[in-house]
All heavy atoms as TSV, in Angstrom:
chain	resi	resn	atom	element	x	y	z
A	1	MET	N	N	26.453	33.989	-57.622
A	1	MET	CA	C	26.493	34.203	-56.196
A	1	MET	C	C	27.978	34.343	-55.801
A	1	MET	O	O	28.763	33.442	-56.017
A	1	MET	CB	C	25.845	33.098	-55.461
A	1	MET	CG	C	25.980	33.273	-53.988
A	1	MET	SD	S	24.982	32.231	-53.007
A	1	MET	CE	C	25.425	30.554	-53.409
A	2	SER	N	N	28.372	35.475	-55.216
A	2	SER	CA	C	29.760	35.760	-54.873
A	2	SER	C	C	29.818	35.871	-53.372
A	2	SER	O	O	29.176	36.508	-52.674
A	2	SER	CB	C	30.121	37.175	-55.479
A	2	SER	OG	O	31.406	37.470	-55.080
A	3	MET	N	N	30.710	35.019	-52.912
A	3	MET	CA	C	30.977	35.048	-51.502
A	3	MET	C	C	32.329	35.656	-51.212
A	3	MET	O	O	33.327	35.321	-51.825
A	3	MET	CB	C	30.973	33.545	-50.912
A	3	MET	CG	C	29.600	32.883	-50.930
A	3	MET	SD	S	29.923	31.257	-50.080
A	3	MET	CE	C	28.440	31.288	-49.128
A	4	SER	N	N	32.399	36.607	-50.297
A	4	SER	CA	C	33.628	37.177	-49.854
A	4	SER	C	C	34.201	36.403	-48.773
A	4	SER	O	O	33.718	36.533	-47.675
A	4	SER	CB	C	33.328	38.697	-49.390
A	4	SER	OG	O	34.473	39.343	-49.021
A	5	LYS	N	N	35.311	35.826	-48.897
A	5	LYS	CA	C	36.007	35.104	-48.021
A	5	LYS	C	C	37.349	35.744	-47.769
A	5	LYS	O	O	38.041	36.130	-48.681
A	5	LYS	CB	C	36.244	33.590	-48.431
A	5	LYS	CG	C	35.027	32.624	-48.253
A	5	LYS	CD	C	35.416	31.361	-48.282
A	5	LYS	CE	C	34.412	30.405	-47.821
A	5	LYS	NZ	N	34.831	29.033	-47.848
A	6	GLN	N	N	37.686	35.767	-46.511
A	6	GLN	CA	C	38.887	36.329	-46.087
A	6	GLN	C	C	40.040	35.260	-46.431
A	6	GLN	O	O	39.959	34.174	-45.931
A	6	GLN	CB	C	38.969	36.741	-44.577
A	6	GLN	CG	C	40.104	37.519	-44.190
A	6	GLN	CD	C	40.037	37.877	-42.742
A	6	GLN	OE1	O	39.078	37.484	-41.974
A	6	GLN	NE2	N	41.048	38.630	-42.332
A	7	GLN	N	N	41.031	35.726	-47.218
A	7	GLN	CA	C	42.040	34.633	-47.561
A	7	GLN	C	C	43.292	34.720	-46.646
A	7	GLN	O	O	43.887	33.707	-46.482
A	7	GLN	CB	C	42.571	34.940	-49.004
A	7	GLN	CG	C	41.413	34.969	-50.013
A	7	GLN	CD	C	40.973	33.511	-50.223
A	7	GLN	OE1	O	41.800	32.541	-50.249
A	7	GLN	NE2	N	39.707	33.302	-50.300
A	8	HIS	N	N	43.407	35.863	-45.925
A	8	HIS	CA	C	44.549	35.881	-45.118
A	8	HIS	C	C	44.062	36.704	-43.735
A	8	HIS	O	O	43.126	37.398	-43.676
A	8	HIS	CB	C	45.661	36.759	-45.611
A	8	HIS	CG	C	46.309	36.212	-46.854
A	8	HIS	ND1	N	45.928	36.390	-48.063
A	8	HIS	CD2	C	47.398	35.276	-46.899
A	8	HIS	CE1	C	46.673	35.553	-48.947
A	8	HIS	NE2	N	47.565	34.965	-48.168
A	9	ILE	N	N	44.873	36.408	-42.706
A	9	ILE	CA	C	44.694	37.045	-41.365
A	9	ILE	C	C	46.007	37.663	-41.067
A	9	ILE	O	O	47.080	37.266	-41.555
A	9	ILE	CB	C	44.116	36.161	-40.301
A	9	ILE	CG1	C	45.136	34.992	-40.064
A	9	ILE	CG2	C	42.825	35.522	-40.621
A	9	ILE	CD1	C	44.842	34.203	-38.804
A	10	GLU	N	N	45.938	38.686	-40.102
A	10	GLU	CA	C	47.225	39.133	-39.568
A	10	GLU	C	C	47.198	39.031	-38.055
A	10	GLU	O	O	46.200	39.307	-37.493
A	10	GLU	CB	C	47.407	40.670	-39.931
A	10	GLU	CG	C	48.720	41.166	-39.549
A	10	GLU	CD	C	48.903	42.693	-40.031
A	10	GLU	OE1	O	49.213	42.908	-41.103
A	10	GLU	OE2	O	48.793	43.532	-39.205
A	11	ILE	N	N	48.221	38.384	-37.530
A	11	ILE	CA	C	48.385	38.190	-36.031
A	11	ILE	C	C	49.563	38.954	-35.604
A	11	ILE	O	O	50.435	39.391	-36.391
A	11	ILE	CB	C	48.418	36.663	-35.667
A	11	ILE	CG1	C	49.777	36.142	-36.264
A	11	ILE	CG2	C	47.245	36.004	-36.201
A	11	ILE	CD1	C	50.122	34.727	-35.529
A	12	ARG	N	N	49.704	38.991	-34.317
A	12	ARG	CA	C	50.936	39.552	-33.715
A	12	ARG	C	C	51.671	38.366	-33.077
A	12	ARG	O	O	51.001	37.663	-32.204
A	12	ARG	CB	C	50.638	40.568	-32.619
A	12	ARG	CG	C	49.965	41.806	-33.297
A	12	ARG	CD	C	50.284	43.172	-32.938
A	12	ARG	NE	N	51.569	43.549	-32.291
A	12	ARG	CZ	C	52.498	44.272	-32.814
A	12	ARG	NH1	N	52.412	44.700	-34.060
A	12	ARG	NH2	N	53.495	44.573	-32.114
A	13	LEU	N	N	52.821	38.084	-33.478
A	13	LEU	CA	C	53.729	36.882	-32.861
A	13	LEU	C	C	54.769	37.629	-32.028
A	13	LEU	O	O	55.591	38.280	-32.646
A	13	LEU	CB	C	54.162	36.169	-34.057
A	13	LEU	CG	C	55.062	35.009	-33.576
A	13	LEU	CD1	C	54.485	34.004	-32.642
A	13	LEU	CD2	C	55.820	34.161	-34.796
A	14	ASP	N	N	54.645	37.438	-30.881
A	14	ASP	CA	C	55.574	38.154	-29.886
A	14	ASP	C	C	55.382	39.711	-30.176
A	14	ASP	O	O	54.241	40.252	-29.982
A	14	ASP	CB	C	57.007	37.629	-29.993
A	14	ASP	CG	C	57.141	36.238	-29.657
A	14	ASP	OD1	O	56.451	35.781	-28.684
A	14	ASP	OD2	O	57.841	35.364	-30.364
A	15	ALA	N	N	56.285	40.344	-30.742
A	15	ALA	CA	C	56.198	41.784	-30.937
A	15	ALA	C	C	56.128	42.110	-32.484
A	15	ALA	O	O	55.926	43.228	-32.907
A	15	ALA	CB	C	57.374	42.493	-30.492
A	16	ALA	N	N	56.022	41.153	-33.368
A	16	ALA	CA	C	56.039	41.289	-34.736
A	16	ALA	C	C	54.642	40.884	-35.393
A	16	ALA	O	O	53.926	40.085	-34.834
A	16	ALA	CB	C	57.125	40.451	-35.432
A	17	ARG	N	N	54.344	41.597	-36.481
A	17	ARG	CA	C	53.124	41.375	-37.238
A	17	ARG	C	C	53.492	40.207	-38.218
A	17	ARG	O	O	54.540	40.135	-38.789
A	17	ARG	CB	C	52.560	42.498	-38.028
A	17	ARG	CG	C	51.990	43.628	-37.044
A	17	ARG	CD	C	51.688	44.755	-37.947
A	17	ARG	NE	N	51.493	45.965	-37.024
A	17	ARG	CZ	C	50.373	46.594	-36.937
A	17	ARG	NH1	N	49.260	46.226	-37.762
A	17	ARG	NH2	N	50.230	47.492	-36.112
A	18	LEU	N	N	52.490	39.256	-38.330
A	18	LEU	CA	C	52.658	38.127	-39.266
A	18	LEU	C	C	51.458	37.863	-40.048
A	18	LEU	O	O	50.326	37.839	-39.447
A	18	LEU	CB	C	53.036	36.911	-38.428
A	18	LEU	CG	C	53.408	35.618	-39.169
A	18	LEU	CD1	C	54.602	35.817	-40.102
A	18	LEU	CD2	C	53.669	34.525	-38.229
A	19	ARG	N	N	51.534	37.698	-41.333
A	19	ARG	CA	C	50.317	37.446	-42.100
A	19	ARG	C	C	50.336	35.872	-42.452
A	19	ARG	O	O	51.293	35.308	-42.881
A	19	ARG	CB	C	50.512	38.251	-43.470
A	19	ARG	CG	C	49.225	38.174	-44.333
A	19	ARG	CD	C	49.354	39.039	-45.452
A	19	ARG	NE	N	48.271	38.835	-46.360
A	19	ARG	CZ	C	48.001	39.573	-47.377
A	19	ARG	NH1	N	48.681	40.570	-47.625
A	19	ARG	NH2	N	47.057	39.198	-48.151
A	20	LEU	N	N	49.143	35.308	-42.236
A	20	LEU	CA	C	48.961	33.803	-42.403
A	20	LEU	C	C	47.653	33.603	-43.318
A	20	LEU	O	O	46.841	34.513	-43.328
A	20	LEU	CB	C	48.728	33.168	-41.022
A	20	LEU	CG	C	49.821	33.330	-40.046
A	20	LEU	CD1	C	49.390	32.901	-38.631
A	20	LEU	CD2	C	51.112	32.567	-40.503
A	21	GLY	N	N	47.582	32.372	-43.813
A	21	GLY	CA	C	46.340	32.053	-44.482
A	21	GLY	C	C	45.295	31.824	-43.504
A	21	GLY	O	O	45.483	31.390	-42.252
A	22	ALA	N	N	44.001	32.290	-43.976
A	22	ALA	CA	C	42.862	32.095	-42.967
A	22	ALA	C	C	42.708	30.645	-42.726
A	22	ALA	O	O	43.005	29.763	-43.585
A	22	ALA	CB	C	41.665	32.613	-43.717
A	23	GLY	N	N	42.362	30.238	-41.434
A	23	GLY	CA	C	42.133	28.818	-41.138
A	23	GLY	C	C	43.361	28.258	-40.480
A	23	GLY	O	O	43.349	27.085	-40.112
A	24	THR	N	N	44.517	29.033	-40.483
A	24	THR	CA	C	45.736	28.380	-39.870
A	24	THR	C	C	45.525	28.237	-38.375
A	24	THR	O	O	45.038	28.989	-37.651
A	24	THR	CB	C	46.935	29.457	-39.960
A	24	THR	OG1	O	47.147	29.722	-41.341
A	24	THR	CG2	C	48.107	28.944	-39.333
A	25	THR	N	N	45.947	27.027	-37.917
A	25	THR	CA	C	45.894	26.656	-36.511
A	25	THR	C	C	47.103	27.010	-35.773
A	25	THR	O	O	48.245	27.361	-36.492
A	25	THR	CB	C	45.594	25.235	-36.332
A	25	THR	OG1	O	46.695	24.387	-36.824
A	25	THR	CG2	C	44.439	24.685	-37.045
A	26	LEU	N	N	47.113	26.977	-34.469
A	26	LEU	CA	C	48.339	27.271	-33.699
A	26	LEU	C	C	49.403	26.215	-33.978
A	26	LEU	O	O	50.608	26.562	-34.179
A	26	LEU	CB	C	47.997	27.358	-32.230
A	26	LEU	CG	C	49.066	27.748	-31.248
A	26	LEU	CD1	C	49.672	29.043	-31.784
A	26	LEU	CD2	C	48.522	27.832	-29.900
A	27	ALA	N	N	49.025	24.940	-34.204
A	27	ALA	CA	C	49.938	23.892	-34.575
A	27	ALA	C	C	50.577	24.211	-35.931
A	27	ALA	O	O	51.773	23.974	-36.096
A	27	ALA	CB	C	49.269	22.575	-34.542
A	28	GLY	N	N	49.749	24.689	-36.864
A	28	GLY	CA	C	50.229	25.134	-38.246
A	28	GLY	C	C	51.237	26.127	-38.196
A	28	GLY	O	O	52.092	26.183	-38.936
A	29	LEU	N	N	50.973	27.170	-37.208
A	29	LEU	CA	C	51.863	28.285	-37.117
A	29	LEU	C	C	53.161	27.775	-36.684
A	29	LEU	O	O	54.282	28.151	-37.251
A	29	LEU	CB	C	51.388	29.359	-36.189
A	29	LEU	CG	C	52.345	30.465	-35.774
A	29	LEU	CD1	C	52.716	31.304	-36.972
A	29	LEU	CD2	C	51.694	31.196	-34.552
A	30	ILE	N	N	53.281	26.883	-35.638
A	30	ILE	CA	C	54.555	26.384	-35.130
A	30	ILE	C	C	55.307	25.602	-36.235
A	30	ILE	O	O	56.482	25.791	-36.424
A	30	ILE	CB	C	54.221	25.464	-33.881
A	30	ILE	CG1	C	53.746	26.365	-32.820
A	30	ILE	CG2	C	55.525	24.776	-33.544
A	30	ILE	CD1	C	53.196	25.656	-31.557
A	31	GLU	N	N	54.506	24.843	-36.986
A	31	GLU	CA	C	55.104	24.083	-38.169
A	31	GLU	C	C	55.708	25.103	-39.144
A	31	GLU	O	O	56.819	25.018	-39.718
A	31	GLU	CB	C	54.112	23.171	-38.773
A	31	GLU	CG	C	54.652	22.361	-39.858
A	31	GLU	CD	C	53.620	21.365	-40.531
A	31	GLU	OE1	O	52.732	21.051	-39.785
A	31	GLU	OE2	O	53.745	21.214	-41.636
A	32	HIS	N	N	54.979	26.091	-39.488
A	32	HIS	CA	C	55.324	27.170	-40.522
A	32	HIS	C	C	56.610	27.803	-40.124
A	32	HIS	O	O	57.454	28.057	-40.959
A	32	HIS	CB	C	54.224	28.096	-40.614
A	32	HIS	CG	C	54.552	29.409	-41.459
A	32	HIS	ND1	N	54.719	29.418	-42.825
A	32	HIS	CD2	C	54.947	30.591	-41.036
A	32	HIS	CE1	C	54.995	30.520	-43.216
A	32	HIS	NE2	N	55.093	31.307	-42.222
A	33	LEU	N	N	56.791	28.014	-38.783
A	33	LEU	CA	C	57.976	28.680	-38.173
A	33	LEU	C	C	59.202	27.730	-38.112
A	33	LEU	O	O	60.286	28.287	-37.800
A	33	LEU	CB	C	57.739	29.239	-36.843
A	33	LEU	CG	C	56.654	30.403	-36.796
A	33	LEU	CD1	C	56.318	30.772	-35.348
A	33	LEU	CD2	C	57.167	31.607	-37.633
A	34	GLY	N	N	58.951	26.435	-38.351
A	34	GLY	CA	C	60.023	25.521	-38.193
A	34	GLY	C	C	60.445	25.223	-36.767
A	34	GLY	O	O	61.561	24.708	-36.525
A	35	ARG	N	N	59.524	25.381	-35.850
A	35	ARG	CA	C	59.851	25.137	-34.427
A	35	ARG	C	C	59.384	23.742	-34.011
A	35	ARG	O	O	58.459	23.236	-34.581
A	35	ARG	CB	C	59.104	26.226	-33.509
A	35	ARG	CG	C	59.314	27.612	-33.901
A	35	ARG	CD	C	60.684	28.088	-33.480
A	35	ARG	NE	N	60.913	28.168	-32.006
A	35	ARG	CZ	C	60.647	29.171	-31.215
A	35	ARG	NH1	N	60.232	30.329	-31.625
A	35	ARG	NH2	N	60.905	29.008	-29.909
A	36	GLU	N	N	60.162	23.208	-33.044
A	36	GLU	CA	C	59.827	21.872	-32.475
A	36	GLU	C	C	58.616	22.105	-31.565
A	36	GLU	O	O	58.787	22.817	-30.624
A	36	GLU	CB	C	61.026	21.361	-31.875
A	36	GLU	CG	C	60.841	20.047	-31.248
A	36	GLU	CD	C	60.448	18.929	-32.183
A	36	GLU	OE1	O	60.922	18.786	-33.233
A	36	GLU	OE2	O	59.498	18.097	-31.838
A	37	PRO	N	N	57.422	21.354	-31.811
A	37	PRO	CA	C	56.364	21.574	-30.971
A	37	PRO	C	C	56.560	21.401	-29.450
A	37	PRO	O	O	56.049	22.044	-28.658
A	37	PRO	CB	C	55.267	20.547	-31.461
A	37	PRO	CG	C	55.719	20.361	-32.982
A	37	PRO	CD	C	57.294	20.501	-32.935
A	38	THR	N	N	57.428	20.416	-29.086
A	38	THR	CA	C	57.669	20.137	-27.719
A	38	THR	C	C	58.721	21.175	-27.107
A	38	THR	O	O	58.813	21.174	-25.844
A	38	THR	CB	C	58.276	18.717	-27.522
A	38	THR	OG1	O	59.471	18.586	-28.308
A	38	THR	CG2	C	57.265	17.670	-28.063
A	39	ALA	N	N	59.315	22.023	-27.852
A	39	ALA	CA	C	60.243	22.942	-27.381
A	39	ALA	C	C	59.617	24.298	-27.067
A	39	ALA	O	O	60.302	25.132	-26.647
A	39	ALA	CB	C	61.351	23.119	-28.368
A	40	VAL	N	N	58.391	24.496	-27.405
A	40	VAL	CA	C	57.698	25.718	-27.106
A	40	VAL	C	C	56.418	25.607	-26.287
A	40	VAL	O	O	55.787	24.550	-26.535
A	40	VAL	CB	C	57.408	26.636	-28.316
A	40	VAL	CG1	C	58.734	27.027	-29.096
A	40	VAL	CG2	C	56.491	25.903	-29.250
A	41	ALA	N	N	56.133	26.592	-25.459
A	41	ALA	CA	C	54.798	26.699	-24.822
A	41	ALA	C	C	54.216	27.813	-25.662
A	41	ALA	O	O	54.765	28.608	-26.167
A	41	ALA	CB	C	54.935	26.955	-23.317
A	42	THR	N	N	52.758	27.848	-25.639
A	42	THR	CA	C	52.092	28.790	-26.382
A	42	THR	C	C	50.955	29.423	-25.620
A	42	THR	O	O	50.378	28.888	-24.788
A	42	THR	CB	C	51.394	28.119	-27.609
A	42	THR	OG1	O	50.590	27.006	-27.236
A	42	THR	CG2	C	52.447	27.666	-28.611
A	43	ALA	N	N	50.698	30.724	-25.973
A	43	ALA	CA	C	49.555	31.483	-25.498
A	43	ALA	C	C	48.989	32.246	-26.565
A	43	ALA	O	O	49.648	32.798	-27.409
A	43	ALA	CB	C	49.991	32.432	-24.353
A	44	ARG	N	N	47.636	32.286	-26.558
A	44	ARG	CA	C	46.889	33.169	-27.585
A	44	ARG	C	C	46.046	34.123	-26.697
A	44	ARG	O	O	45.257	33.734	-25.832
A	44	ARG	CB	C	46.041	32.305	-28.403
A	44	ARG	CG	C	45.219	33.220	-29.394
A	44	ARG	CD	C	44.300	32.479	-30.233
A	44	ARG	NE	N	43.233	31.933	-29.429
A	44	ARG	CZ	C	42.101	31.219	-29.732
A	44	ARG	NH1	N	41.987	30.986	-31.028
A	44	ARG	NH2	N	41.297	30.851	-28.890
A	45	ASN	N	N	46.212	35.506	-26.988
A	45	ASN	CA	C	45.443	36.465	-26.262
A	45	ASN	C	C	45.522	36.412	-24.784
A	45	ASN	O	O	44.514	36.554	-24.129
A	45	ASN	CB	C	44.088	36.508	-26.813
A	45	ASN	CG	C	43.858	36.697	-28.337
A	45	ASN	OD1	O	44.786	37.382	-28.923
A	45	ASN	ND2	N	43.039	36.104	-28.932
A	46	GLY	N	N	46.743	36.079	-24.347
A	46	GLY	CA	C	47.064	35.903	-22.899
A	46	GLY	C	C	46.497	34.617	-22.211
A	46	GLY	O	O	46.654	34.535	-21.023
A	47	GLU	N	N	45.999	33.685	-23.015
A	47	GLU	CA	C	45.561	32.432	-22.357
A	47	GLU	C	C	46.444	31.237	-22.889
A	47	GLU	O	O	46.691	31.161	-23.986
A	47	GLU	CB	C	44.083	32.162	-22.905
A	47	GLU	CG	C	43.579	30.924	-22.437
A	47	GLU	CD	C	42.217	30.546	-22.999
A	47	GLU	OE1	O	41.464	31.492	-23.480
A	47	GLU	OE2	O	41.730	29.405	-22.940
A	48	PHE	N	N	46.996	30.566	-21.948
A	48	PHE	CA	C	47.844	29.348	-22.232
A	48	PHE	C	C	46.931	28.489	-22.987
A	48	PHE	O	O	45.865	28.006	-22.755
A	48	PHE	CB	C	48.348	28.804	-20.936
A	48	PHE	CG	C	49.019	27.386	-21.138
A	48	PHE	CD1	C	50.243	27.479	-21.609
A	48	PHE	CD2	C	48.398	26.249	-20.951
A	48	PHE	CE1	C	51.024	26.285	-21.911
A	48	PHE	CE2	C	49.095	25.048	-21.088
A	48	PHE	CZ	C	50.392	25.093	-21.575
A	49	ILE	N	N	47.772	27.932	-24.147
A	49	ILE	CA	C	47.058	26.842	-24.904
A	49	ILE	C	C	47.871	25.591	-24.788
A	49	ILE	O	O	49.028	25.564	-25.220
A	49	ILE	CB	C	46.976	27.304	-26.477
A	49	ILE	CG1	C	46.380	28.640	-26.543
A	49	ILE	CG2	C	46.335	26.288	-27.298
A	49	ILE	CD1	C	44.794	28.619	-26.325
A	50	PRO	N	N	47.255	24.497	-24.245
A	50	PRO	CA	C	48.092	23.244	-24.082
A	50	PRO	C	C	48.386	22.723	-25.355
A	50	PRO	O	O	47.805	22.850	-26.484
A	50	PRO	CB	C	47.142	22.343	-23.370
A	50	PRO	CG	C	46.048	23.270	-22.853
A	50	PRO	CD	C	45.955	24.512	-23.692
A	51	ARG	N	N	49.476	21.949	-25.514
A	51	ARG	CA	C	49.980	21.285	-26.690
A	51	ARG	C	C	48.930	20.600	-27.418
A	51	ARG	O	O	48.801	20.641	-28.665
A	51	ARG	CB	C	51.193	20.499	-26.373
A	51	ARG	CG	C	52.014	19.991	-27.552
A	51	ARG	CD	C	53.316	19.297	-27.221
A	51	ARG	NE	N	54.036	19.955	-26.195
A	51	ARG	CZ	C	54.758	19.437	-25.149
A	51	ARG	NH1	N	54.675	18.132	-25.064
A	51	ARG	NH2	N	55.464	20.147	-24.431
A	52	ASP	N	N	48.267	19.771	-26.602
A	52	ASP	CA	C	47.100	18.880	-27.290
A	52	ASP	C	C	45.985	19.701	-27.904
A	52	ASP	O	O	45.134	19.136	-28.503
A	52	ASP	CB	C	46.715	17.832	-26.404
A	52	ASP	CG	C	46.017	18.297	-25.104
A	52	ASP	OD1	O	46.106	19.509	-24.831
A	52	ASP	OD2	O	45.481	17.479	-24.397
A	53	ALA	N	N	45.852	20.932	-27.581
A	53	ALA	CA	C	44.754	21.813	-28.112
A	53	ALA	C	C	45.226	22.651	-29.268
A	53	ALA	O	O	44.278	23.276	-29.956
A	53	ALA	CB	C	44.202	22.686	-27.006
A	54	ARG	N	N	46.481	22.672	-29.679
A	54	ARG	CA	C	46.957	23.485	-30.703
A	54	ARG	C	C	46.354	23.152	-32.060
A	54	ARG	O	O	46.135	24.098	-32.922
A	54	ARG	CB	C	48.431	23.423	-30.786
A	54	ARG	CG	C	49.201	24.014	-29.642
A	54	ARG	CD	C	50.764	23.747	-29.691
A	54	ARG	NE	N	51.343	24.190	-28.552
A	54	ARG	CZ	C	52.574	23.900	-28.227
A	54	ARG	NH1	N	53.305	23.149	-29.194
A	54	ARG	NH2	N	53.187	24.282	-27.108
A	55	HIS	N	N	46.114	21.912	-32.369
A	55	HIS	CA	C	45.623	21.526	-33.603
A	55	HIS	C	C	44.076	21.995	-33.866
A	55	HIS	O	O	43.597	22.175	-34.958
A	55	HIS	CB	C	45.644	19.978	-33.838
A	55	HIS	CG	C	46.985	19.455	-34.119
A	55	HIS	ND1	N	47.730	19.618	-35.304
A	55	HIS	CD2	C	47.864	18.833	-33.303
A	55	HIS	CE1	C	48.854	19.089	-35.193
A	55	HIS	NE2	N	49.014	18.622	-34.007
A	56	HIS	N	N	43.456	22.261	-32.771
A	56	HIS	CA	C	42.036	22.669	-32.699
A	56	HIS	C	C	41.889	24.236	-32.520
A	56	HIS	O	O	40.792	24.766	-32.530
A	56	HIS	CB	C	41.196	21.952	-31.704
A	56	HIS	CG	C	41.370	20.498	-31.743
A	56	HIS	ND1	N	40.906	19.760	-32.794
A	56	HIS	CD2	C	42.048	19.709	-30.927
A	56	HIS	CE1	C	41.152	18.456	-32.618
A	56	HIS	NE2	N	41.861	18.300	-31.493
A	57	THR	N	N	42.972	24.918	-32.408
A	57	THR	CA	C	42.958	26.211	-32.125
A	57	THR	C	C	43.247	27.139	-33.368
A	57	THR	O	O	44.409	27.335	-33.819
A	57	THR	CB	C	43.969	26.718	-30.983
A	57	THR	OG1	O	43.825	25.836	-29.767
A	57	THR	CG2	C	43.981	28.158	-30.704
A	58	VAL	N	N	42.210	27.529	-34.030
A	58	VAL	CA	C	42.327	28.321	-35.222
A	58	VAL	C	C	42.538	29.802	-34.901
A	58	VAL	O	O	41.794	30.342	-34.100
A	58	VAL	CB	C	40.962	28.148	-36.142
A	58	VAL	CG1	C	41.026	29.075	-37.431
A	58	VAL	CG2	C	40.708	26.710	-36.452
A	59	LEU	N	N	43.537	30.250	-35.542
A	59	LEU	CA	C	43.906	31.713	-35.223
A	59	LEU	C	C	42.985	32.506	-36.005
A	59	LEU	O	O	42.515	32.300	-37.169
A	59	LEU	CB	C	45.365	31.899	-35.648
A	59	LEU	CG	C	46.382	31.099	-34.866
A	59	LEU	CD1	C	47.836	31.257	-35.467
A	59	LEU	CD2	C	46.451	31.427	-33.445
A	60	LYS	N	N	42.716	33.771	-35.377
A	60	LYS	CA	C	41.812	34.857	-36.011
A	60	LYS	C	C	42.540	36.054	-36.200
A	60	LYS	O	O	43.571	36.300	-35.427
A	60	LYS	CB	C	40.673	34.926	-35.166
A	60	LYS	CG	C	39.766	33.718	-35.024
A	60	LYS	CD	C	38.583	34.011	-34.012
A	60	LYS	CE	C	37.577	32.822	-33.940
A	60	LYS	NZ	N	38.296	31.606	-33.364
A	61	HIS	N	N	42.095	36.851	-37.034
A	61	HIS	CA	C	42.687	38.161	-37.358
A	61	HIS	C	C	42.793	38.866	-36.048
A	61	HIS	O	O	41.854	38.975	-35.290
A	61	HIS	CB	C	41.852	38.827	-38.408
A	61	HIS	CG	C	42.465	40.227	-38.773
A	61	HIS	ND1	N	43.509	40.258	-39.761
A	61	HIS	CD2	C	42.207	41.521	-38.394
A	61	HIS	CE1	C	43.767	41.601	-39.824
A	61	HIS	NE2	N	43.023	42.353	-39.117
A	62	GLY	N	N	43.951	39.455	-35.786
A	62	GLY	CA	C	44.159	40.337	-34.603
A	62	GLY	C	C	44.577	39.568	-33.342
A	62	GLY	O	O	44.974	40.146	-32.319
A	63	ASP	N	N	44.736	38.160	-33.438
A	63	ASP	CA	C	45.159	37.431	-32.256
A	63	ASP	C	C	46.616	37.853	-31.942
A	63	ASP	O	O	47.546	38.155	-32.813
A	63	ASP	CB	C	45.118	35.931	-32.609
A	63	ASP	CG	C	43.813	35.265	-32.375
A	63	ASP	OD1	O	42.878	35.968	-31.816
A	63	ASP	OD2	O	43.623	34.144	-32.808
A	64	GLN	N	N	46.925	37.760	-30.665
A	64	GLN	CA	C	48.240	37.945	-30.041
A	64	GLN	C	C	48.777	36.606	-29.630
A	64	GLN	O	O	48.158	35.973	-28.798
A	64	GLN	CB	C	48.265	38.969	-28.915
A	64	GLN	CG	C	49.624	39.093	-28.180
A	64	GLN	CD	C	50.520	39.849	-28.939
A	64	GLN	OE1	O	50.195	40.971	-29.514
A	64	GLN	NE2	N	51.758	39.432	-29.010
A	65	VAL	N	N	49.882	36.074	-30.272
A	65	VAL	CA	C	50.326	34.841	-30.017
A	65	VAL	C	C	51.742	35.032	-29.373
A	65	VAL	O	O	52.550	35.689	-29.900
A	65	VAL	CB	C	50.569	33.933	-31.326
A	65	VAL	CG1	C	51.076	32.516	-31.024
A	65	VAL	CG2	C	49.103	33.786	-31.856
A	66	LEU	N	N	51.968	34.333	-28.303
A	66	LEU	CA	C	53.331	34.274	-27.599
A	66	LEU	C	C	53.837	32.785	-27.720
A	66	LEU	O	O	53.018	31.789	-27.413
A	66	LEU	CB	C	53.204	34.716	-26.176
A	66	LEU	CG	C	52.779	36.121	-26.045
A	66	LEU	CD1	C	52.611	36.422	-24.521
A	66	LEU	CD2	C	53.782	37.090	-26.668
A	67	LEU	N	N	55.162	32.601	-28.062
A	67	LEU	CA	C	55.747	31.359	-28.041
A	67	LEU	C	C	56.894	31.610	-26.923
A	67	LEU	O	O	57.638	32.554	-27.054
A	67	LEU	CB	C	56.414	31.009	-29.380
A	67	LEU	CG	C	55.482	30.867	-30.554
A	67	LEU	CD1	C	56.304	30.543	-31.812
A	67	LEU	CD2	C	54.389	29.910	-30.316
A	68	PHE	N	N	56.927	30.599	-26.026
A	68	PHE	CA	C	58.062	30.782	-24.950
A	68	PHE	C	C	58.442	29.321	-24.567
A	68	PHE	O	O	57.732	28.390	-24.787
A	68	PHE	CB	C	57.425	31.553	-23.734
A	68	PHE	CG	C	56.130	31.170	-23.224
A	68	PHE	CD1	C	56.097	30.252	-22.132
A	68	PHE	CD2	C	54.985	31.515	-23.831
A	68	PHE	CE1	C	54.860	29.872	-21.716
A	68	PHE	CE2	C	53.794	31.094	-23.334
A	68	PHE	CZ	C	53.740	30.266	-22.328
A	69	LYS	N	N	59.527	29.300	-23.820
A	69	LYS	CA	C	60.104	28.009	-23.261
A	69	LYS	C	C	59.112	27.467	-22.202
A	69	LYS	O	O	58.702	28.265	-21.358
A	69	LYS	CB	C	61.482	28.246	-22.670
A	69	LYS	CG	C	62.525	28.447	-23.749
A	69	LYS	CD	C	63.888	28.518	-23.040
A	69	LYS	CE	C	64.985	28.563	-24.183
A	69	LYS	NZ	N	65.927	27.518	-24.140
A	70	PRO	N	N	58.857	26.191	-22.378
A	70	PRO	CA	C	57.996	25.596	-21.298
A	70	PRO	C	C	58.687	25.587	-19.994
A	70	PRO	O	O	59.944	25.356	-19.910
A	70	PRO	CB	C	57.696	24.201	-21.844
A	70	PRO	CG	C	58.591	24.011	-23.002
A	70	PRO	CD	C	59.275	25.268	-23.386
A	71	ILE	N	N	58.028	25.702	-18.977
A	71	ILE	CA	C	58.526	25.677	-17.574
A	71	ILE	C	C	58.416	24.290	-17.072
A	71	ILE	O	O	57.346	23.608	-16.996
A	71	ILE	CB	C	57.713	26.673	-16.641
A	71	ILE	CG1	C	57.887	28.046	-17.117
A	71	ILE	CG2	C	58.250	26.516	-15.316
A	71	ILE	CD1	C	56.965	29.059	-16.553
A	72	VAL	N	N	59.568	23.682	-16.590
A	72	VAL	CA	C	59.632	22.382	-16.059
A	72	VAL	C	C	60.245	22.348	-14.681
A	72	VAL	O	O	60.960	23.383	-14.336
A	72	VAL	CB	C	60.411	21.430	-17.084
A	72	VAL	CG1	C	59.696	21.221	-18.339
A	72	VAL	CG2	C	61.795	21.898	-17.268
A	73	GLY	N	N	60.039	21.361	-14.021
A	73	GLY	CA	C	60.567	21.294	-12.740
A	73	GLY	C	C	59.541	20.989	-11.626
A	73	GLY	O	O	58.318	20.692	-11.980
A	74	GLY	N	N	59.837	20.914	-10.442
A	74	GLY	CA	C	58.870	20.697	-9.437
A	74	GLY	C	C	59.154	21.184	-8.173
A	74	GLY	O	O	59.032	21.789	-7.362
C-alpha cells in the first residue's frame, strides 16, 4: 500500500516564496527564521494570529504569512 504524502509546502513570507516541511507551524517558522517570538506579530492569509496560537497554527501550501512589529501603546 503506497500513500502519497506531501513532504514540503510552499508559502509566501512577506513578498518571498519559502519552502518548508509539511506540518510546520507558525511557531516553527519563526524559530526556523531565528526570530524572537516576542519581537514579531504574525498574520496568516490576512488574519492576525495571536502569539499563544502559533504552536497550533499549521501552515498549508499557498498560505501568505506576514511578520511585523507588534503595536504597543495605549
